[in-house]
C-alpha positions in Angstrom: -34.1 -9.4 -12.6 -30.8 -9.7 -10.8 -28.3 -12.4 -11.9 -24.9 -13.2 -10.8 -22.3 -13.5 -13.6 -22.2 -17.3 -13.4 -26.1 -17.4 -13.7 -26.1 -15.2 -16.8 -23.4 -17.4 -18.3 -25.4 -20.5 -17.7 -28.3 -18.9 -19.6 -26.1 -18.0 -22.5 -24.7 -21.5 -22.6 -28.2 -23.0 -22.7 -28.9 -20.7 -25.7 -25.9 -22.1 -27.5 -23.6 -19.1 -27.0 -20.0 -20.1 -26.3 -18.8 -19.0 -22.9 -15.4 -19.6 -21.1 -15.2 -22.7 -19.0 -15.6 -21.8 -15.3 -16.5 -23.3 -12.0 -18.3 -21.8 -9.0 -16.6 -22.0 -5.6 -17.8 -21.1 -2.1 -14.5 -21.9 -0.3 -10.9 -21.2 -1.0 -10.4 -25.0 -1.2 -13.0 -25.3 -4.0 -11.4 -22.4 -5.8 -8.0 -24.1 -5.7 -9.5 -27.3 -7.0 -11.3 -25.4 -9.8 -8.1 -23.7 -10.8 -6.2 -27.1 -10.9 -9.0 -28.7 -13.0 -9.1 -25.7 -15.4 -5.3 -25.5 -15.8 -3.2 -22.5 -16.7 -3.9 -18.9 -15.6 -7.4 -18.4 -14.2 -9.4 -15.4 -13.0 -11.1 -15.5 -9.6 -14.2 -13.3 -9.7 -16.4 -12.2 -6.8 -20.1 -13.0 -7.4 -22.2 -10.1 -6.0 -25.0 -7.9 -7.3 -22.8 -4.8 -7.6 -20.7 -3.1 -10.2 -17.1 -2.1 -9.7 -16.0 -5.6 -8.6 -12.6 -5.1 -10.3 -11.9 -1.7 -8.8 -12.9 -3.1 -5.3 -10.3 -5.9 -5.6 -12.9 -8.6 -6.3 -11.4 -9.8 -9.6 -7.9 -11.3 -9.5 -5.8 -13.3 -12.0 -4.0 -16.4 -10.7 -1.1 -18.2 -12.4 -1.2 -21.2 -10.0 -3.9 -23.1 -8.1 -2.2 -21.9 -4.8 -2.5 -18.3 -6.0 -6.2 -18.9 -6.8 -6.7 -20.2 -3.3 -5.1 -17.1 -1.8 -7.2 -14.8 -4.0 -10.4 -16.7 -3.2 -9.6 -16.6 0.5 -9.3 -12.8 0.4 -12.3 -12.2 -1.9 -14.6 -14.5 0.1 -14.0 -12.3 3.1 -14.8 -9.0 1.3 -17.8 -6.8 1.1 -18.3 -4.9 -2.1 -20.7 -1.9 -1.9 -22.0 -3.3 1.4 -22.6 -6.8 0.0 -20.8 -9.8 1.4 -19.1 -12.0 -1.2 -20.2 -15.6 -0.7 -19.2 -17.1 -4.0 -16.4 -16.8 -6.6 -16.4 -17.8 -10.2 -13.1 -19.3 -11.3 -12.5 -19.0 -15.1 
């Protein structure tokens, strides 16, 4: 079974296991709105079925919603291990 990180976290939450608050985004505008709603420093994470997302540049911290937008714009145009990134998790 292949799960994206956000899907695995949904399963954990349903089982009563605490997880960080996060929002899924498919555009840089959605990522900016998610960062604004969450407040503070957030992490923008590529959602692909591949390891090494961080080393590939697919995980970035953002101190502001505008920075989250910039990171999401970059990440959503990436390919990691041949897989196109179509979604990001903002936590």
